[in-house]
C-alpha positions, 0 to 999 in steps of 0.5 A: 682459888675460891676462898669464900662460899655463898651460904644462906641465913633464914629469919623473920623480916624484922630481924633481917632488917635489924641485922642489915641496919646494924651490920651484924648477925646473931650468934646462936647458943648450942643449947638454944637450937631446936635439935635436942641432940646437939653435941650429943651425937655419940652413943651414951649407954655408959653412964660415966661416958654420958656424964663426961660428954654432957659436961663437955657439951655444957663447957662448950656451950658456955664459951662458944656459939655458932652461926647456922647457914644453909647451902641453898635458899630454894627449899620451901621447907627452909622457908616454912621452918626458919623463914616465918612461913615464907613471910620472912627474909633470907640473907645470903653471905659470902663466908670465908672457907677457912672459918666454915665447918665441914658439911654436916654429916647426916647419919641414921645412927649415933657415933659409936662409943668405941672410938672414944675409949681412952679419949680425954673428953675435957679436951678431945682431939680435933677429929672427934671434936669435929665429929660431935660438932657436925653429926646430926640425925639424917632427917635433918638433911633437907637443911644442907647446913653449914656452920661457923663456930665462934668463941663468945669472947670478943663478939659484940654483946647486947644484953644476953645475946652475942653478935658477929659483925659483918666483915671480910669473913662475913660479907652480905651479898644477897637479900631475898624477900620470901614469897609471902613477904609483906610489901611494908618491908620493901622500902626499909630494906632498900634504904638499909642497904644504901649504908652498906659498903657493898650493895647486896643483890635484892631478890623477890622470891616466888613459888616455882610454877612447875616444881616444889621450889622457891625461885627468883621473881624476874621481870624482863630478865631483871632481878632488880625489877622483880624486887621493885614491882610492888604488885609481886609482894604480899599485900598488908594493912600494917604501917611501915616499920620504924627503927 
């Protein structure tokens, strides 16, 4: 029985390299996400309910964070919006199914307020809590998002930021350099993964020739050769990054 799911995290190249070197992933805060409706998917026409819902959201934001993944790395919109306009890197993780939230429910309408009658919003039942955590407006569906909700207590803290260490629940399996990723990141990425317990697969991505899609660059049926060929990377004039 499968116990993990491959999911993908898009970021700028510099942050991806730092994540690999430090073997950790930054945990987001709900109120820092780009969707202003986070945790507020229910109708809020009633003022009293609106206040209670926002108090619940504030409390949750103070004690929990989340990791946001996509089920696919091949959507060019994801690279444009989260992968530094195709210059960034996507990290593929094998995440334990037991910690993944159900797939996001992309809905054209807000959750109806009737189902919240008599509910203690300070401690909502699991079904309604899950609905608030996994309901988003349908226009976000291109993200194919999966989430991991984590208590901030017990995470690695660095200043005001929180991180989850790579472990048996969060295994780095793929490092995918975007179609426009600069060649200066190639060698640092190769060096960084040498210190990992299990070597992730290195992939150089390119734009598909016949579809609106991002695909694997291969040479002679070898993914590794595609990554290793410097001519397939974006040329740049910057010096090698130093950490």
